C-alpha positions in Angstrom: 90.5 89.6 121.6 93.8 91.3 120.2 93.7 94.4 118.4 95.3 92.5 115.4 92.7 89.9 115.6 90.0 92.5 115.7 91.2 94.0 112.3 91.2 90.7 110.9 87.8 90.2 111.7 86.8 93.9 110.3 88.7 92.9 107.4 86.5 89.8 106.8 83.3 91.5 107.3 84.5 94.5 104.8 85.3 91.8 102.1 81.6 90.2 102.4 80.2 94.0 102.5 82.6 95.2 99.5 82.7 92.0 97.1 79.5 90.6 98.0 81.5 86.9 98.8 82.4 85.6 101.8 86.1 84.9 102.9 84.9 81.4 102.1 83.8 81.9 98.5 87.0 83.9 97.7 89.2 80.7 99.2 87.3 78.2 97.1 87.5 80.1 94.1 91.5 81.0 94.6 92.3 77.4 95.0 90.0 76.5 92.0 92.5 78.0 89.9 95.0 75.7 90.8 97.3 78.2 92.4 99.6 76.7 95.1 102.1 79.3 95.9 101.5 82.6 97.9 102.7 84.6 95.3 100.4 83.0 92.2 97.3 83.5 94.3 98.1 87.1 95.0 98.9 87.6 91.2 95.6 86.1 90.4 93.6 87.8 93.2 94.9 91.5 92.5 95.1 90.9 88.7 92.1 89.4 87.7 89.7 90.1 90.4 90.8 93.5 90.7 91.3 93.2 94.7 93.6 95.4 97.1 96.9 93.9 98.3 95.4 93.7 101.9 92.2 91.6 100.7 94.5 89.3 98.3 97.0 88.6 101.4 94.1 87.9 103.9 92.7 85.4 100.9 96.1 83.7 99.9 97.0 83.5 103.7 93.4 81.7 104.3 93.8 79.6 101.5 97.0 78.2 102.3 96.2 77.6 106.2 92.6 75.8 106.7 92.9 76.6 110.6 93.1 80.7 109.9 90.0 80.2 107.6 88.4 78.2 110.4 89.1 80.7 112.9 88.2 83.8 111.2 85.1 82.3 109.5 83.8 80.9 113.1 84.7 84.3 114.9 83.4 86.6 112.3 79.9 84.7 112.0 79.8 85.7 115.9 80.5 89.5 115.5 77.8 92.0 114.9 79.5 93.3 111.8 79.2 89.8 109.9 75.7 90.1 110.8 75.0 93.1 109.2 74.6 95.2 112.6 76.3 98.8 112.9 79.6 98.7 114.4 79.8 100.8 117.4 82.4 102.1 119.8 81.8 100.8 123.3 
């Protein structure tokens, strides 16, 4: 797994831990706003939901690319961090 992939999975786990909602939940709520463009999604996520730029960008990218959402969702479910296990350096 590349460092970029690992960073994205860490963000997904941290999003769940920090907000209490999964990436899939955020994507569903974002799409329910009717926002179609990346910038519209970012504006809503940052402005009305108070998310940081990084989390908002991850959600908006996932909302616009179902394959990315599926990849991150499946991979994050298999990581110890997603299961609530402590992260370790091996």
